[in-house]
N, CA, C and O atoms as a DFTB+ gen file, in Angstrom:
708 C
 N C O
     1  1     -24.697     -10.551       5.226
     2  2     -25.486     -10.913       4.067
     3  2     -25.228      -9.903       2.950
     4  3     -25.255      -8.693       3.178
     5  1     -24.980     -10.404       1.751
     6  2     -24.722      -9.529       0.605
     7  2     -26.017      -8.863       0.150
     8  3     -27.069      -9.501       0.162
     9  1     -25.963      -7.597      -0.251
    10  2     -27.164      -6.921      -0.741
    11  2     -27.588      -7.486      -2.089
    12  3     -26.763      -7.995      -2.848
    13  1     -28.873      -7.393      -2.378
    14  2     -29.378      -7.799      -3.684
    15  2     -29.711      -6.537      -4.467
    16  3     -30.246      -5.577      -3.912
    17  1     -29.393      -6.541      -5.752
    18  2     -29.628      -5.386      -6.605
    19  2     -30.545      -5.794      -7.756
    20  3     -30.388      -6.871      -8.332
    21  1     -31.510      -4.919      -8.089
    22  2     -32.331      -5.165      -9.277
    23  2     -31.479      -5.006     -10.526
    24  3     -31.616      -5.766     -11.484
    25  1     -30.602      -4.018     -10.508
    26  2     -29.633      -3.804     -11.577
    27  2     -28.264      -3.762     -10.922
    28  3     -28.143      -3.323      -9.778
    29  1     -27.220      -4.213     -11.630
    30  2     -25.891      -4.166     -11.019
    31  2     -25.498      -2.727     -10.700
    32  3     -25.840      -1.810     -11.447
    33  1     -24.780      -2.525      -9.591
    34  2     -24.300      -1.181      -9.293
    35  2     -23.314      -0.716     -10.366
    36  3     -22.747      -1.529     -11.096
    37  1     -23.124       0.571     -10.449
    38  2     -22.265       1.166     -11.462
    39  2     -20.924       1.536     -10.820
    40  3     -20.882       2.256      -9.823
    41  1     -19.833       1.036     -11.400
    42  2     -18.490       1.353     -10.916
    43  2     -18.101       2.748     -11.395
    44  3     -18.185       3.056     -12.583
    45  1     -17.673       3.588     -10.448
    46  2     -17.281       4.951     -10.818
    47  2     -15.820       5.239     -10.507
    48  3     -15.296       6.273     -10.920
    49  1     -15.151       4.338      -9.782
    50  2     -13.729       4.509      -9.474
    51  2     -13.177       3.182      -8.957
    52  3     -13.929       2.297      -8.548
    53  1     -11.836       3.062      -8.983
    54  2     -11.156       1.905      -8.392
    55  2     -10.025       2.432      -7.513
    56  3      -9.207       3.241      -7.950
    57  1      -9.995       1.963      -6.274
    58  2      -8.996       2.420      -5.318
    59  2      -7.647       1.795      -5.666
    60  3      -7.528       0.576      -5.790
    61  1      -6.620       2.661      -5.824
    62  2      -5.307       2.177      -6.262
    63  2      -4.222       2.265      -5.196
    64  3      -3.263       1.494      -5.231
    65  1      -4.358       3.201      -4.238
    66  2      -3.340       3.287      -3.188
    67  2      -3.820       4.202      -2.076
    68  3      -4.831       4.894      -2.199
    69  1      -3.059       4.185      -0.982
    70  2      -3.356       5.104       0.119
    71  2      -2.807       6.485      -0.232
    72  3      -1.976       6.636      -1.128
    73  1      -3.296       7.489       0.502
    74  2      -2.782       8.847       0.329
    75  2      -2.780       9.518       1.692
    76  3      -3.812       9.589       2.360
    77  1      -1.643       9.996       2.092
    78  2      -1.533      10.650       3.385
    79  2      -1.562       9.644       4.524
    80  3      -1.438       8.439       4.308
    81  1      -1.728      10.156       5.744
    82  2      -1.705       9.268       6.907
    83  2      -2.988       9.325       7.722
    84  3      -2.999       8.935       8.890
    85  1      -4.080       9.814       7.110
    86  2      -5.352       9.925       7.823
    87  2      -6.419       8.996       7.262
    88  3      -7.607       9.169       7.535
    89  1      -5.993       8.007       6.476
    90  2      -6.944       7.033       5.958
    91  2      -7.526       7.367       4.592
    92  3      -8.424       6.669       4.122
    93  1      -7.032       8.426       3.942
    94  2      -7.523       8.737       2.608
    95  2      -6.963       7.738       1.604
    96  3      -5.902       7.151       1.813
    97  1      -7.703       7.555       0.503
    98  2      -7.245       6.694      -0.584
    99  2      -7.310       7.467      -1.894
   100  3      -8.099       8.399      -2.051
   101  1      -6.464       7.057      -2.825
   102  2      -6.446       7.637      -4.161
   103  2      -7.093       6.627      -5.097
   104  3      -6.772       5.439      -5.056
   105  1      -8.000       7.099      -5.937
   106  2      -8.726       6.196      -6.831
   107  2      -8.657       6.686      -8.271
   108  3      -8.679       7.887      -8.544
   109  1      -8.570       5.709      -9.199
   110  2      -8.685       6.004     -10.631
   111  2     -10.146       6.278     -10.928
   112  3     -11.028       5.546     -10.478
   113  1     -10.396       7.313     -11.672
   114  2     -11.771       7.620     -12.059
   115  2     -12.230       6.671     -13.168
   116  3     -11.494       6.414     -14.121
   117  1     -13.422       6.167     -13.036
   118  2     -14.062       5.373     -14.078
   119  2     -15.409       5.997     -14.403
   120  3     -16.402       5.312     -14.648
   121  1     -15.403       7.317     -14.394
   122  2     -16.583       8.100     -14.744
   123  2     -16.111       9.349     -15.466
   124  3     -15.018       9.854     -15.211
   125  1     -16.931       9.831     -16.353
   126  2     -16.642      11.105     -17.005
   127  2     -17.242      12.261     -16.217
   128  3     -17.206      13.407     -16.663
   129  1     -17.793      11.958     -15.043
   130  2     -18.472      12.955     -14.227
   131  2     -17.883      12.983     -12.811
   132  3     -18.575      12.627     -11.857
   133  1     -16.607      13.404     -12.654
   134  2     -15.983      13.379     -11.330
   135  2     -16.664      14.284     -10.310
   136  3     -16.538      14.054      -9.107
   137  1     -17.377      15.297     -10.763
   138  2     -18.051      16.197      -9.829
   139  2     -19.164      15.484      -9.061
   140  3     -19.628      15.984      -8.036
   141  1     -19.593      14.322      -9.549
   142  2     -20.681      13.586      -8.903
   143  2     -20.312      13.118      -7.501
   144  3     -21.198      12.867      -6.685
   145  1     -19.009      12.996      -7.206
   146  2     -18.593      12.565      -5.873
   147  2     -19.034      13.562      -4.807
   148  3     -19.307      13.177      -3.670
   149  1     -19.103      14.849      -5.171
   150  2     -19.499      15.883      -4.219
   151  2     -20.918      15.705      -3.695
   152  3     -21.236      16.185      -2.607
   153  1     -21.765      15.032      -4.444
   154  2     -23.151      14.846      -4.015
   155  2     -23.434      13.494      -3.387
   156  3     -24.588      13.179      -3.098
   157  1     -22.408      12.693      -3.172
   158  2     -22.619      11.354      -2.624
   159  2     -22.389      11.322      -1.116
   160  3     -21.386      11.835      -0.620
   161  1     -23.318      10.722      -0.404
   162  2     -23.159      10.532       1.046
   163  2     -22.635       9.131       1.357
   164  3     -21.926       8.933       2.344
   165  1     -22.985       8.164       0.513
   166  2     -22.561       6.775       0.692
   167  2     -22.248       6.169      -0.663
   168  3     -22.792       6.583      -1.687
   169  1     -21.364       5.185      -0.655
   170  2     -21.048       4.417      -1.858
   171  2     -20.917       2.947      -1.459
   172  3     -20.834       2.611      -0.278
   173  1     -20.902       2.087      -2.467
   174  2     -20.595       0.676      -2.257
   175  2     -19.124       0.467      -2.557
   176  3     -18.588       1.070      -3.487
   177  1     -18.469      -0.374      -1.786
   178  2     -17.118      -0.831      -2.100
   179  2     -17.224      -2.320      -2.411
   180  3     -17.696      -3.105      -1.589
   181  1     -16.777      -2.696      -3.611
   182  2     -16.753      -4.111      -3.975
   183  2     -15.303      -4.553      -4.031
   184  3     -14.503      -4.021      -4.800
   185  1     -14.980      -5.529      -3.208
   186  2     -13.612      -6.005      -3.073
   187  2     -13.348      -7.160      -4.029
   188  3     -14.280      -7.850      -4.440
   189  1     -12.065      -7.380      -4.389
   190  2     -11.737      -8.557      -5.188
   191  2     -12.312      -9.792      -4.486
   192  3     -12.172      -9.945      -3.272
   193  1     -12.950     -10.655      -5.247
   194  2     -13.626     -11.805      -4.666
   195  2     -15.119     -11.583      -4.551
   196  3     -15.866     -12.529      -4.300
   197  1     -15.575     -10.332      -4.731
   198  2     -17.000     -10.065      -4.805
   199  2     -17.661      -9.518      -3.552
   200  3     -18.802      -9.061      -3.631
   201  1     -16.993      -9.541      -2.388
   202  2     -17.607      -9.003      -1.169
   203  2     -17.897      -7.515      -1.357
   204  3     -17.055      -6.767      -1.855
   205  1     -19.099      -7.095      -0.952
   206  2     -19.519      -5.711      -1.155
   207  2     -20.026      -5.137       0.167
   208  3     -20.723      -5.821       0.918
   209  1     -19.676      -3.884       0.450
   210  2     -20.106      -3.220       1.671
   211  2     -20.432      -1.754       1.367
   212  3     -19.758      -1.118       0.557
   213  1     -21.464      -1.230       2.018
   214  2     -21.846       0.178       1.851
   215  2     -21.120       0.992       2.916
   216  3     -21.123       0.634       4.094
   217  1     -20.491       2.104       2.486
   218  2     -19.728       2.932       3.415
   219  2     -20.071       4.416       3.233
   220  3     -20.327       4.863       2.114
   221  1     -20.076       5.178       4.335
   222  2     -20.291       6.621       4.233
   223  2     -19.056       7.306       3.627
   224  3     -17.923       7.021       4.014
   225  1     -19.295       8.198       2.686
   226  2     -18.231       8.996       2.071
   227  2     -18.216      10.350       2.764
   228  3     -19.182      11.109       2.688
   229  1     -17.105      10.647       3.444
   230  2     -16.983      11.872       4.231
   231  2     -16.537      13.048       3.369
   232  3     -17.040      14.161       3.525
   233  1     -15.586      12.802       2.453
   234  2     -15.039      13.892       1.645
   235  2     -14.433      13.314       0.367
   236  3     -14.096      12.132       0.296
   237  1     -14.306      14.167      -0.625
   238  2     -13.647      13.778      -1.881
   239  2     -13.147      15.028      -2.578
   240  3     -13.746      16.099      -2.472
   241  1     -12.027      14.876      -3.301
   242  2     -11.509      15.976      -4.101
   243  2     -10.630      15.412      -5.207
   244  3     -10.011      14.357      -5.069
   245  1     -10.599      16.149      -6.303
   246  2      -9.770      15.734      -7.438
   247  2      -8.318      16.075      -7.159
   248  3      -8.003      17.087      -6.534
   249  1      -7.430      15.188      -7.646
   250  2      -5.995      15.404      -7.477
   251  2      -5.259      14.757      -8.642
   252  3      -5.199      13.532      -8.739
   253  1      -4.697      15.580      -9.526
   254  2      -3.878      15.132     -10.647
   255  2      -4.560      14.041     -11.486
   256  3      -3.961      13.007     -11.783
   257  1      -5.813      14.290     -11.859
   258  2      -6.538      13.372     -12.727
   259  2      -7.150      12.170     -12.021
   260  3      -7.731      11.297     -12.664
   261  1      -7.021      12.127     -10.713
   262  2      -7.627      11.050      -9.924
   263  2      -8.512      11.681      -8.855
   264  3      -8.651      12.903      -8.793
   265  1      -9.099      10.852      -8.028
   266  2      -9.952      11.352      -6.961
   267  2      -9.451      10.832      -5.616
   268  3      -9.140       9.649      -5.475
   269  1      -9.377      11.714      -4.643
   270  2      -9.020      11.329      -3.278
   271  2     -10.332      11.139      -2.524
   272  3     -11.224      11.985      -2.589
   273  1     -10.440      10.020      -1.806
   274  2     -11.663       9.697      -1.081
   275  2     -11.365       9.491       0.397
   276  3     -10.355       8.890       0.763
   277  1     -12.253       9.996       1.233
   278  2     -12.147       9.801       2.681
   279  2     -13.458       9.176       3.142
   280  3     -14.533       9.754       2.980
   281  1     -13.343       7.971       3.726
   282  2     -14.507       7.237       4.194
   283  2     -14.594       7.302       5.716
   284  3     -13.569       7.355       6.396
   285  1     -15.799       7.298       6.242
   286  2     -16.016       7.272       7.689
   287  2     -15.438       5.982       8.259
   288  3     -15.640       4.901       7.705
   289  1     -14.720       6.105       9.368
   290  2     -14.179       4.934      10.043
   291  2     -12.857       4.435       9.501
   292  3     -12.265       3.520      10.073
   293  1     -12.380       5.013       8.413
   294  2     -11.071       4.650       7.842
   295  2     -10.141       5.807       8.175
   296  3     -10.111       6.816       7.470
   297  1      -9.373       5.649       9.271
   298  2      -8.602       6.770       9.792
   299  2      -7.104       6.528       9.863
   300  3      -6.362       7.390      10.334
   301  1      -6.642       5.362       9.400
   302  2      -5.215       5.050       9.450
   303  2      -4.760       4.525       8.096
   304  3      -5.570       4.122       7.261
   305  1      -3.451       4.538       7.899
   306  2      -2.893       4.001       6.659
   307  2      -3.225       2.520       6.538
   308  3      -3.593       2.058       5.458
   309  1      -3.101       1.770       7.627
   310  2      -3.358       0.328       7.534
   311  2      -4.824       0.045       7.211
   312  3      -5.115      -0.898       6.475
   313  1      -5.745       0.835       7.740
   314  2      -7.161       0.653       7.392
   315  2      -7.386       0.993       5.915
   316  3      -8.154       0.316       5.232
   317  1      -6.724       2.030       5.430
   318  2      -6.853       2.427       4.025
   319  2      -6.246       1.374       3.099
   320  3      -6.776       1.134       2.014
   321  1      -5.137       0.738       3.513
   322  2      -4.500      -0.303       2.685
   323  2      -5.452      -1.453       2.391
   324  3      -5.374      -2.072       1.330
   325  1      -6.351      -1.739       3.328
   326  2      -7.314      -2.825       3.140
   327  2      -8.318      -2.527       2.029
   328  3      -9.021      -3.429       1.574
   329  1      -8.391      -1.278       1.590
   330  2      -9.340      -0.885       0.548
   331  2      -8.743      -0.945      -0.859
   332  3      -9.479      -0.852      -1.842
   333  1      -7.435      -1.097      -0.967
   334  2      -6.771      -1.088      -2.276
   335  2      -7.332      -2.206      -3.147
   336  3      -7.436      -3.355      -2.717
   337  1      -7.687      -1.856      -4.362
   338  2      -8.248      -2.814      -5.315
   339  2      -9.759      -2.842      -5.338
   340  3     -10.353      -3.445      -6.231
   341  1     -10.394      -2.197      -4.368
   342  2     -11.860      -2.191      -4.324
   343  2     -12.421      -1.232      -5.372
   344  3     -11.849      -0.175      -5.639
   345  1     -13.543      -1.623      -5.955
   346  2     -14.285      -0.751      -6.854
   347  2     -15.213       0.120      -6.030
   348  3     -15.856      -0.367      -5.100
   349  1     -15.292       1.394      -6.356
   350  2     -16.249       2.311      -5.750
   351  2     -17.462       2.319      -6.672
   352  3     -17.349       2.597      -7.866
   353  1     -18.623       2.010      -6.100
   354  2     -19.825       1.860      -6.919
   355  2     -20.991       2.661      -6.345
   356  3     -21.032       2.976      -5.156
   357  1     -21.937       2.978      -7.231
   358  2     -23.205       3.586      -6.827
   359  2     -24.322       2.716      -7.365
   360  3     -24.121       1.947      -8.305
   361  1     -25.501       2.837      -6.770
   362  2     -26.656       2.113      -7.281
   363  2     -26.933       2.552      -8.713
   364  3     -26.707       3.710      -9.065
   365  1     -27.417       1.635      -9.531
   366  2     -27.714       1.949     -10.930
   367  2     -28.671       3.133     -11.047
   368  3     -28.585       3.908     -11.999
   369  1     -29.580       3.275     -10.083
   370  2     -30.534       4.389     -10.117
   371  2     -29.842       5.741      -9.948
   372  3     -30.408       6.776     -10.302
   373  1     -28.617       5.737      -9.407
   374  2     -27.853       6.972      -9.211
   375  2     -26.895       7.252     -10.367
   376  3     -26.209       8.274     -10.368
   377  1     -26.843       6.367     -11.337
   378  2     -25.916       6.527     -12.460
   379  2     -26.349       7.679     -13.356
   380  3     -27.539       7.919     -13.560
   381  1     -25.365       8.377     -13.880
   382  2     -25.629       9.442     -14.834
   383  2     -25.963       8.784     -16.173
   384  3     -25.190       7.955     -16.654
   385  1     -27.097       9.134     -16.783
   386  2     -27.436       8.535     -18.086
   387  2     -26.366       8.862     -19.124
   388  3     -25.872       9.988     -19.191
   389  1     -26.017       7.866     -19.928
   390  2     -24.993       8.043     -20.957
   391  2     -25.624       8.307     -22.319
   392  3     -26.731       7.846     -22.595
   393  1     -24.922       9.048     -23.165
   394  2     -25.419       9.255     -24.524
   395  2     -25.400       7.950     -25.323
   396  3     -24.659       7.022     -24.996
   397  1     -26.205       7.891     -26.350
   398  2     -26.267       6.736     -27.254
   399  2     -24.864       6.386     -27.753
   400  3     -24.094       7.271     -28.127
   401  1     -24.541       5.102     -27.755
   402  2     -23.252       4.645     -28.272
   403  2     -22.111       4.695     -27.273
   404  3     -20.970       4.404     -27.631
   405  1     -22.395       5.061     -26.019
   406  2     -21.374       5.032     -24.972
   407  2     -21.828       4.054     -23.899
   408  3     -23.023       3.817     -23.721
   409  1     -20.842       3.479     -23.173
   410  2     -21.154       2.385     -22.256
   411  2     -20.343       2.528     -20.977
   412  3     -19.242       3.078     -20.974
   413  1     -20.907       2.025     -19.905
   414  2     -20.145       1.921     -18.668
   415  2     -19.173       0.763     -18.796
   416  3     -19.487      -0.254     -19.414
   417  1     -17.995       0.915     -18.213
   418  2     -16.988      -0.145     -18.266
   419  2     -17.537      -1.453     -17.732
   420  3     -17.295      -2.513     -18.309
   421  1     -18.280      -1.386     -16.625
   422  2     -18.785      -2.631     -16.038
   423  2     -19.736      -3.357     -16.981
   424  3     -19.893      -4.574     -16.884
   425  1     -20.378      -2.619     -17.899
   426  2     -21.239      -3.271     -18.891
   427  2     -20.422      -4.035     -19.920
   428  3     -20.890      -5.040     -20.455
   429  1     -19.211      -3.575     -20.207
   430  2     -18.362      -4.209     -21.220
   431  2     -17.627      -5.431     -20.676
   432  3     -17.392      -6.396     -21.404
   433  1     -17.262      -5.385     -19.383
   434  2     -16.536      -6.510     -18.784
   435  2     -17.434      -7.737     -18.767
   436  3     -18.581      -7.684     -18.322
   437  1     -16.886      -8.844     -19.263
   438  2     -17.645     -10.087     -19.346
   439  2     -18.283     -10.326     -20.701
   440  3     -18.820     -11.405     -20.954
   441  1     -18.228      -9.322     -21.583
   442  2     -18.791      -9.503     -22.924
   443  2     -17.925     -10.458     -23.741
   444  3     -16.698     -10.430     -23.647
   445  1     -18.566     -11.295     -24.534
   446  2     -17.860     -12.131     -25.506
   447  2     -17.488     -11.256     -26.690
   448  3     -18.298     -10.456     -27.159
   449  1     -16.264     -11.407     -27.170
   450  2     -15.801     -10.657     -28.333
   451  2     -15.801     -11.615     -29.519
   452  3     -15.151     -12.661     -29.496
   453  1     -16.546     -11.233     -30.555
   454  2     -16.675     -12.056     -31.749
   455  2     -16.143     -11.298     -32.952
   456  3     -16.289     -10.079     -33.038
   457  1     -15.523     -12.020     -33.884
   458  2     -15.115     -11.393     -35.141
   459  2     -16.371     -11.110     -35.951
   460  3     -17.442     -11.639     -35.651
   461  1     -16.243     -10.283     -36.969
   462  2     -17.401      -9.989     -37.818
   463  2     -17.910     -11.250     -38.516
   464  3     -19.050     -11.282     -38.978
   465  1     -17.076     -12.288     -38.595
   466  2     -17.481     -13.572     -39.160
   467  2     -18.084     -14.517     -38.132
   468  3     -18.468     -15.634     -38.477
   469  1     -18.176     -14.088     -36.867
   470  2     -18.798     -14.895     -35.828
   471  2     -17.844     -15.744     -35.004
   472  3     -18.291     -16.491     -34.133
   473  1     -16.517     -15.649     -35.258
   474  2     -15.538     -16.433     -34.500
   475  2     -15.364     -15.833     -33.102
   476  3     -15.199     -14.622     -32.953
   477  1     -15.404     -16.702     -32.072
   478  2     -15.188     -16.257     -30.697
   479  2     -13.712     -15.936     -30.523
   480  3     -12.858     -16.791     -30.759
   481  1     -13.403     -14.701     -30.109
   482  2     -12.020     -14.262     -29.941
   483  2     -11.597     -14.194     -28.481
   484  3     -10.403     -14.212     -28.181
   485  1     -12.553     -14.117     -27.577
   486  2     -12.233     -14.031     -26.161
   487  2     -13.303     -13.284     -25.399
   488  3     -14.385     -13.006     -25.915
   489  1     -12.976     -12.963     -24.156
   490  2     -13.901     -12.283     -23.254
   491  2     -13.234     -11.024     -22.712
   492  3     -12.048     -11.034     -22.383
   493  1     -13.999      -9.945     -22.621
   494  2     -13.471      -8.703     -22.060
   495  2     -13.257      -8.915     -20.562
   496  3     -14.209      -9.127     -19.811
   497  1     -11.987      -8.856     -20.138
   498  2     -11.629      -9.055     -18.734
   499  2     -11.539      -7.732     -17.984
   500  3     -11.734      -7.687     -16.770
   501  1     -11.243      -6.650     -18.711
   502  2     -11.087      -5.350     -18.070
   503  2     -11.125      -4.286     -19.162
   504  3     -11.100      -4.602     -20.351
   505  1     -11.184      -3.042     -18.753
   506  2     -11.093      -1.909     -19.670
   507  2     -10.031      -0.985     -19.101
   508  3     -10.104      -0.583     -17.940
   509  1      -9.036      -0.647     -19.928
   510  2      -7.979       0.270     -19.513
   511  2      -8.176       1.598     -20.206
   512  3      -8.617       1.665     -21.353
   513  1      -7.843       2.647     -19.491
   514  2      -7.905       3.990     -20.065
   515  2      -6.473       4.462     -20.252
   516  3      -5.718       4.565     -19.286
   517  1      -6.096       4.751     -21.499
   518  2      -4.739       5.178     -21.813
   519  2      -4.826       6.442     -22.666
   520  3      -5.414       6.435     -23.748
   521  1      -4.243       7.507     -22.174
   522  2      -4.202       8.787     -22.897
   523  2      -5.575       9.202     -23.419
   524  3      -5.709       9.639     -24.562
   525  1      -6.584       9.061     -22.575
   526  2      -7.924       9.491     -22.959
   527  2      -8.682       8.508     -23.823
   528  3      -9.835       8.764     -24.172
   529  1      -8.070       7.386     -24.179
   530  2      -8.742       6.374     -24.992
   531  2      -8.985       5.133     -24.149
   532  3      -8.246       4.861     -23.202
   533  1     -10.017       4.387     -24.495
   534  2     -10.322       3.151     -23.786
   535  2      -9.876       1.948     -24.611
   536  3     -10.051       1.906     -25.829
   537  1      -9.294       0.973     -23.917
   538  2      -8.852      -0.268     -24.540
   539  2      -9.529      -1.436     -23.837
   540  3      -9.526      -1.515     -22.608
   541  1     -10.106      -2.339     -24.613
   542  2     -10.687      -3.549     -24.051
   543  2      -9.558      -4.548     -23.828
   544  3      -8.787      -4.828     -24.745
   545  1      -9.457      -5.084     -22.624
   546  2      -8.487      -6.137     -22.316
   547  2      -9.226      -7.447     -22.557
   548  3     -10.109      -7.827     -21.788
   549  1      -8.853      -8.131     -23.635
   550  2      -9.553      -9.351     -24.051
   551  2      -8.674     -10.552     -23.767
   552  3      -7.507     -10.586     -24.157
   553  1      -9.243     -11.545     -23.079
   554  2      -8.535     -12.797     -22.816
   555  2      -9.171     -13.879     -23.674
   556  3     -10.375     -14.129     -23.615
   557  1      -8.311     -14.518     -24.483
   558  2      -8.795     -15.562     -25.372
   559  2      -7.812     -16.706     -25.455
   560  3      -6.867     -16.773     -24.669
   561  1      -8.020     -17.599     -26.392
   562  2      -7.172     -18.781     -26.562
   563  2      -5.733     -18.408     -26.884
   564  3      -4.814     -19.152     -26.540
   565  1      -5.518     -17.268     -27.537
   566  2      -4.162     -16.829     -27.896
   567  2      -3.548     -15.925     -26.836
   568  3      -2.533     -15.275     -27.086
   569  1      -4.157     -15.880     -25.654
   570  2      -3.634     -15.041     -24.586
   571  2      -4.443     -13.772     -24.435
   572  3      -5.616     -13.713     -24.801
   573  1      -3.799     -12.764     -23.893
   574  2      -4.453     -11.481     -23.640
   575  2      -4.011     -10.471     -24.685
   576  3      -2.835     -10.417     -25.046
   577  1      -4.937      -9.686     -25.164
   578  2      -4.596      -8.628     -26.112
   579  2      -5.513      -7.436     -25.887
   580  3      -6.560      -7.555     -25.251
   581  1      -5.112      -6.292     -26.413
   582  2      -5.851      -5.047     -26.252
   583  2      -6.557      -4.691     -27.547
   584  3      -5.985      -4.791     -28.633
   585  1      -7.804      -4.275     -27.417
   586  2      -8.600      -3.862     -28.574
   587  2      -9.059      -2.424     -28.324
   588  3      -9.738      -2.160     -27.331
   589  1      -8.701      -1.503     -29.203
   590  2      -9.189      -0.133     -29.037
   591  2     -10.718      -0.108     -29.075
   592  3     -11.334      -0.688     -29.969
   593  1     -11.315       0.560     -28.108
   594  2     -12.771       0.652     -28.027
   595  2     -13.243       1.852     -28.845
   596  3     -13.650       2.879     -28.300
   597  1     -13.178       1.695     -30.157
   598  2     -13.590       2.751     -31.082
   599  2     -14.581       2.172     -32.089
   600  3     -14.575       0.974     -32.369
   601  1     -15.424       3.038     -32.620
   602  2     -16.480       2.594     -33.537
   603  2     -15.931       1.899     -34.778
   604  3     -16.573       0.987     -35.299
   605  1     -14.770       2.302     -35.259
   606  2     -14.207       1.676     -36.452
   607  2     -13.791       0.234     -36.243
   608  3     -13.659      -0.512     -37.213
   609  1     -13.582      -0.176     -35.004
   610  2     -13.177      -1.547     -34.689
   611  2     -14.316      -2.310     -34.021
   612  3     -14.606      -3.446     -34.397
   613  1     -14.960      -1.696     -33.038
   614  2     -16.097      -2.323     -32.356
   615  2     -17.361      -1.981     -33.144
   616  3     -17.983      -0.940     -32.931
   617  1     -17.720      -2.875     -34.052
   618  2     -18.818      -2.616     -34.986
   619  2     -20.193      -2.709     -34.338
   620  3     -21.102      -1.959     -34.694
   621  1     -20.348      -3.631     -33.385
   622  2     -21.619      -3.791     -32.684
   623  2     -21.335      -4.028     -31.210
   624  3     -20.443      -4.799     -30.856
   625  1     -22.090      -3.368     -30.361
   626  2     -22.014      -3.609     -28.925
   627  2     -23.440      -3.901     -28.476
   628  3     -24.308      -3.028     -28.495
   629  1     -23.660      -5.153     -28.071
   630  2     -24.997      -5.587     -27.645
   631  2     -24.918      -5.967     -26.161
   632  3     -24.684      -7.124     -25.811
   633  1     -25.117      -4.977     -25.315
   634  2     -24.979      -5.173     -23.876
   635  2     -25.946      -6.227     -23.337
   636  3     -25.516      -7.083     -22.564
   637  1     -27.242      -6.210     -23.707
   638  2     -28.139      -7.226     -23.135
   639  2     -27.683      -8.665     -23.435
   640  3     -27.899      -9.564     -22.622
   641  1     -27.056      -8.881     -24.594
   642  2     -26.567     -10.213     -24.965
   643  2     -25.115     -10.435     -24.550
   644  3     -24.585     -11.535     -24.708
   645  1     -24.466      -9.383     -24.016
   646  2     -23.059      -9.447     -23.603
   647  2     -22.159      -9.852     -24.778
   648  3     -21.316     -10.741     -24.651
   649  1     -22.353      -9.183     -25.924
   650  2     -21.589      -9.479     -27.144
   651  2     -21.042      -8.186     -27.739
   652  3     -21.739      -7.175     -27.823
   653  1     -19.765      -8.245     -28.154
   654  2     -19.151      -7.161     -28.915
   655  2     -18.602      -7.780     -30.194
   656  3     -17.797      -8.711     -30.152
   657  1     -19.045      -7.253     -31.329
   658  2     -18.571      -7.726     -32.627
   659  2     -17.510      -6.746     -33.106
   660  3     -17.739      -5.538     -33.165
   661  1     -16.330      -7.294     -33.450
   662  2     -15.210      -6.442     -33.838
   663  2     -14.713      -6.778     -35.238
   664  3     -14.871      -7.896     -35.728
   665  1     -14.114      -5.782     -35.857
   666  2     -13.403      -5.949     -37.120
   667  2     -11.974      -5.493     -36.829
   668  3     -11.648      -4.311     -36.934
   669  1     -11.122      -6.468     -36.456
   670  2      -9.771      -6.141     -35.999
   671  2      -8.842      -5.804     -37.162
   672  3      -8.909      -6.430     -38.221
   673  1      -7.979      -4.816     -36.960
   674  2      -6.973      -4.520     -37.978
   675  2      -6.034      -5.730     -38.146
   676  3      -5.782      -6.468     -37.194
   677  1      -5.538      -5.913     -39.343
   678  2      -4.632      -7.013     -39.622
   679  2      -3.437      -6.957     -38.674
   680  3      -2.827      -5.903     -38.492
   681  1      -3.109      -8.095     -38.075
   682  2      -1.935      -8.205     -37.222
   683  2      -2.137      -7.842     -35.769
   684  3      -1.215      -8.013     -34.972
   685  1      -3.314      -7.342     -35.385
   686  2      -3.519      -6.920     -33.995
   687  2      -3.328      -8.082     -33.023
   688  3      -2.662      -7.919     -32.000
   689  1      -3.885      -9.224     -33.312
   690  2      -3.759     -10.358     -32.389
   691  2      -2.346     -10.928     -32.394
   692  3      -1.930     -11.543     -31.412
   693  1      -1.597     -10.735     -33.489
   694  2      -0.237     -11.241     -33.576
   695  2       0.735     -10.462     -32.694
   696  3       1.831     -10.946     -32.410
   697  1       0.346      -9.255     -32.254
   698  2       1.224      -8.434     -31.432
   699  2       1.558      -9.097     -30.100
   700  3       2.589      -8.792     -29.501
   701  1       0.710      -9.986     -29.636
   702  2       0.915     -10.608     -28.330
   703  2       1.633     -11.959     -28.404
   704  3       1.934     -12.557     -27.371
   705  1       1.901     -12.425     -29.584
   706  2       2.563     -13.743     -29.701
   707  2       4.059     -13.634     -29.529
   708  3       4.763     -14.642     -29.598
């Protein structure tokens, strides 16, 4: 039976590959607070397709801008391979409060992107982090395109309504044609 949450859990990492031969995995950080892993005893793993399971976290350490995670019961490479693509999540009550004007990636995914004139441009499918900057991956009628997640472009972010109003630079959408 899937757990029920009053608030959606907060994604703090995504597992990208195995590491070593003892069941460790390497994960991309999706938090600005990597030290928080040291205080976690358990996390949620959400797999592609939505299945979610709570697992004990045995150990974690930073490695070259990513985090290495060791879970209880995952002791082989093949067991670790089954975790690739899973989101590492914590309960919303365990989330670190963010400053005004900053957002969790999971809050942005699924938002409708509207032009400042109200035209629907697409839906945020993912958020990529490139060279310290965040890019919204928007899927719309003209395909997929990237929108820099900066105040000069993202004029309004209304999380409760799942809406982001943007003022795109001229030619940005044409880059994907």
